[in-house]
N, C-alpha and C positions, 0 to 999 in steps of 0.2 A: 198258223191254226193250232189252238190248245190241244194238248194231248197227242198231236201227231208229229213227232220231231222229224219224219221223213218228208214233211212239208216246210219246215222251217230251216234256217240258218242256211248252212251251204247246200241244203237239199231242197231250198224253196224252187218251185217249179219255174221254168219260163212260160210267160203268158202268150207268146207270140212266135211267128217264124219271121227271120230276118236274113238279109244277104248285105255284107259288107266287103268291099274290095279296098286294096291299097293299104294294108294295115302297117302300123308302126313297128319297126323291127329296132331291138336294141342290141348292140354287139354285131357281130357277122355269122349269118346262117351258113353252115358249111354247103358248098355247090352239089355235094350228093344227096341232101335233103330236097330231091325233086319228087314230089308226089303230094299225098293227102294223108293227114292223120284224121281218121274218123273214129268218134268214140259213141258210146250208147249210154242212156241213161232212163230212169223211170221218171216220166214227167206227165202227170195228168193234166187233163185240161182244165182251165178255168172253171170253177165250180164243182169240180169233181173230188170227191175225197175217198180214195180207195181204202179199203179195210185192212190191207197189208201193202207194205212197200213195194213187194214185187207185183203187185196187180197194177201199179201204174203204167200208163201208156208209154210205149217207147218212143224216144226223141234222139234222133242221131244229129250230132255235131261234127262239121267237117272243117278242116284248115288246110288251104291248099298252098304248097311251098314250092317255088321254083327259081333258080338261078340267084339265090341269095334273097329273094324277095318273098313276101308273104302276101299272096296275090287275093285270096278271099278267106272269109269265115260265113259259114250259113248253117242254120239249125232247121230241121224238118221232124215233125211227127211222122212216125210209120203209120201208114194209113190202113189199118185193117179193120174188119168189121168190129172188133174189140174197142177201137178208139170211138166209134158212135155207138157203145152200149150193147152191142150184140152179146149173148151168152157164150160161154165156153161150153157149158154143158146143156145139150138139147134133149128132147124126148127120143133122139136116134142115137145119143150118145156123144162124145166130145166133138166139137167143131175145131178140127186142128188147123182151120184158117183163122180162127179168132183169136190171134195172137197179140200178146202185150209186144213182143219183138224188141224188149227194151234191155236185154242183158248183155249182148255182144255184137260185133260186126265184123264180117270177114270177107275176103275176096277169094273165090276159087273158080277156075276156068273162066275167067272174065266176067263173073258174075259177083254183085256186091250182095251180101244176104245179111239181113239183120236177123238175130237169133234170140229164143227164149225156149226153155227147155220142154215145155208143154204143147209145143205147136210145131208146124211146118215153118221152115225158114220162109223170110219174106224178102223177095229180090227188090233192089234199089237202083235206081240210075246213079251215074257218075255225079250227078247234080243233088243227090240225096231224095229225089222224089220216089214214090212207091210204084213198083210196077205190079206186085201182086205175089200170091203164095207159090213157092217152088217147090214140087214134089219129085224132081228128078225123073220127069217123063213117067210118073205113075209108080215109080220103083220105090218110092219111099213109102213105108207101109205103117208108120208110127211117127209119132212126135221125133224131133231131133234135138240132141243136146245143144247147148249153148257154147260148148267147149270141144269142138272137133280138133283133130290134130292134122297137120299137113307133114308128110313125112319128106324131109329135106333132100333125101337122095332119090326118091321114085316121084315125088310130086303127088302122091296119092293123098286123099282126104279120108281119115279115119274116123268114124263117129258111131254113137249109139242113140237109142230112143229107151227112154225107161218110162215104166207106168206103175201106179200102184195097184193095177190088175193085171192078170196074166194076159199076154207075156209080159213079163216083168222087166225083160232086157232084150232089145234086138241091137244087133252089131252089123254097121254096113262099111264098105270101102266104095269110094269113088275115084276112078283113074283122073289123070291131069286133065282129061277133056270135060271132067264133070259127069261121066257116066257111072252109075252104079255097077259094079262088076259082081260083087256077091254080098249077100245079105241074110242072116239067120238069126235064130232065137238062141240066146245063151242059157245052157242049162244049169239049174242050180241056183239061179237069181232068186231074190225076195223082193218084198215091197220096200226094202230100205230104200232111202232117198240116195240117188246117185247123180250128183251133180256136174262131176269131172271125171276123168280118167286119165290113164298115161299110157304112153307107148314106148316100147324099146325097140332095138333092131329086130327082135325075135319074138316078142311076146306082147300081148295086150293085156294092161293090168287095171282091173275095176276094184274099186272100194266100196264095201258096205257099212256104213257107221251105225251108230246106235239110235238114229233117227229114222223113222218109218211112218208109213200110212197111219193116220189118225182120223177116223171117220167123225170124231167128236168135236174137232178144231173147227171153230167157227170164223176163222179170218179169211177163208177162201182158198188157203193154201194148206192142204190137209195132211199135214205133217207135224210130228212132235218127238221127243226123246222118249223111248221106251226101252227101259232096263232089261226086258226079256228079248230084244232084238240082238242076236249076236252080231260083234263087230268082225268083218271078215274082209280079207283081199283076196281077189280071183285072179288068177295067172293063165292065160289061154294063149296058145301057140298062134303066131299070126297065119293068115291063108283062110282059103274057103273051108277048110275041113278043121278049123281050130276048134270048134265047139267039142269035138271028141275028146281034147286033151286038156281042158279047163280044169284046174285044181283050185279049191278054197281053202285059205289058211286062217285059222282065228287070230284075231289080235285084240289088244285091250280097247275097252269102251271108249268111244270118242266120235267126233264128226269132222271130217275133211271136206271143205268145199272146192278147193283148189289145189291141182297137183303142180308142184314146182317143176318136177321131171322125174323119169326112171330111166335106168340104163342096167345092163350087165356089166359086172366088174370082172376084173381079171380072174377071178375064181370061178365065174360063172353065176355068181348070186345076183339077183334083182335088187337094186337100191332105189327106193322110192322115198321123194320127200314133200312134205306139204303143210300149210298152216293147220292146225287142228285145235278144236274146243273139246273140254270136258262137259260134263252136265252142268255145271254152273255157268260155263262160257256160252254154251247155247241159249240157257235160259235167260242171260242178258241180252244176248243178240236177239232172240226171239221177240221178247218183249218190246225192244226197241222196233223192231220190223213191224209190229201189230200195233203200236202207238201207244204201249204202257210200259215206258221204260222205268227202271230203278233210277233215283235220283243221281245224276251225273254220270250215268252210264252210257254207252253206245256200243254198236257192233264192234266185234273183234277185240274186246278189251282183255279176253283171255286166250286169244288165238296165238299159239305158239308153234314153232317149226318143228315137226316130227320127222323122224327118219325110221323108216322098216327096211331090214335087209332079209330078203327071203331067199333062204337055202332051199332050192329045188331038190338037191339030192338027200339032204337029211330031212327034209319036209318040215322046216321049223322057221320061224320068223324071229329076229331080235328086233327091237324097238327101243328108241330113246327120244328125248325133247333134247334138242341141239342148241336150242338159244332162249334166253328169257325175256326177249323183246316181244311185245305184241305187235304182230304184222299181219298183212293180208295180201292179195293180189301178187302173188309171186310170178316173175317174169325171167328170161334169160335169152341169150342169142339164140335164136331158134335153129340157127345152123347145127346146133348141139342137141336138138331136141332127139330123145331117144338114144343119146350118147353120153359117155361120162364127161360131165362139165366141171368147169372150176367155178365159175361165178354165177350166182344168181341175184336176183334184185326183188324188192317188195316195197311196200308203202308200209309206214310204221305208224301205230295208233297209241295214244295215250292209254295206260290202263284203268281201271275203275276208280283208282284213286288219284288220277291226274297225272301220274308220272309218266314220261317217255316223249310225249308229245307227236305232232305229225311230222314225216320226212320221207326220204327216199334212202332205202337202206341198201348197201352193197355186201353180200358175203363172199369171202373168199374160202372155199371149201377145202382148200389144201393146207393154208396157215390157220384157219379158224378165224381169221380177223373180221370184224364187223366194221363197216365205215357207214356214217349217217350225214346226209344232207337234211339240215333242218329246216323245215318249210317256213318257219317264223309264226309269229303270234297271229292267231285267228285266219291261218292260212292252211287250206286242205289240199295235198297234190292228188292228181288221179294216178292210176295204174301207169308205171313207167315202161313205155314201149322202146324196145333195143332196136337200133337200126345200125348195120354195119357201117363203118367208114370205108371211103374208097381205098382199095389196096391193103385192106386190114390184114395183118400178119398175126395177131393175137386175138385171143377169144374176146377180150374186152376192147378191142379197138372199136369205138363206136360211140353213139350217142344214146341218150335216154330223152324220151319225149314225155312231158308230162302236163296237164292242164291243171293250173294252182287256182283254187277260188280263194279270194281275198274278201273276208267279211267286212273289215275296218274300210276298205276302200270300194267296196261294193263293185269288185271288178275281177277279171281274170286275165290270165296271160300263159301262152304256151312257153314253157320254160324247157331249154333244150341244154342237157349236161353233158359233160365228158364222161362215158361211162367207165373210165379207166380210174379216175380219180373224184369223180362226182361235182367238179366245178362246174360253174355256170359258163356257157359259151355264148348264148344269145337268149332274147326272149322276145315274143311276140304279143303285143297289146291286142286283146280282143274287145269287140265292140260291146260286150255285155259281161256279167258275171255268168259263167257257165255252171248250171246245176251239177253237183257233184253227181258221179255216175260209177259206172261199173267197168266195162271192158271197151277195149278198142283196138284198133290195127293201124299200122303204117302200110300204106298201099303206094309202093313206087311206081312210076311212070313206067310203062312198057315202051311207049312212043314219047319221046320228048316233045314232039308237036301237039300232042293229044290235051284235051281239056282245055279249049281257050276261055279266056276270062268271059264270064257272062253275068249280065244283071248290073245295075247301076249302084254305086257305092251307097249303102243304108237303104237300099229297096226293100221292101217287106213282102216280097214274092215267094 
């Protein structure tokens, strides 16, 4: 569709829902890959042209692996009121059930949740059918971020809800059984866009960038760059009484959408990293998202990895750009979430001049080395999801799962890379070219006998 890059090329929406079984596997799938890779994307229905990429309805894509086989692929729209045109803003205020639900998908306490940051999460079945909105038994009093964090030590789910209107920021913790144990307003927050956050062993870390509420924005996503909006990092002690101890630290202008990780170092300082854009980088991305891109540009063309070191004792922040490669969608071995990690991964993008190309990147934060698995001509990989190997002894003992869209072949495949060297191990041929999307999760089987194969091959149910 002319003028709408998010409806063309790698981002061309799927027009229907299908189920296919008995997928072709190249190479050998490791037996510990027994579970489901589920990935989310913005995918408007045929005939619908959203005014912003983020306003496209959610569609989840699932791939079921077991015992070295790829048992099924299926895709389903997340069936919320918004899918059928229900408005988000009503005469009673926002309808938090009218979700696009197209940003992320996670599992917590046995519930599969499709997420978008302006709404309640939407529960799905194991077969990706929609159950309905989930408000944690009425204890969720705001929208929920698309980027909750599961503490690998406690199993708690930490998340927030942000709004362009007061209260600007709410913070919640749910226990391993899915019950919210505490939630409160975070003092001192503003209407700055807060898409992601970070968790350390002892702190919650919020980032307010130079993008904030803009009532003049007509795309339906009311945010824009504003030089008068101070960029800040908020550091809050974990726990039900953390609000009293939050501190805000000024940083240089910019906007970080996704945090790679945060941790306390040996000196007690908090180290935070994530891809960040400057004003021009945000302008280029925003123009693409609203369908008015600069020639040859696409999102993330000026997104560079940034590191902030917050010295709580001195009350200061040191910051630096640590790499010159355009990247987004950082991931890591989530056993190290909140702790000092050596390795992190990302998707690389060409810069606005076409240099760099698509690929999967591995950073060694100890040696400073950068390794890139190049995707190849006209191939775009999705966010690389880390899965630990059986009996892993090193941080990078494991696999990276990424869905690669191939425009030349009009096809997609699930690519399994060795996380240590980025060498391909196996690939699963998918029955369609999967729309380029945003985030997803690997959900291992809790019960190896669970989830029997359902639906005939190629059926469109």
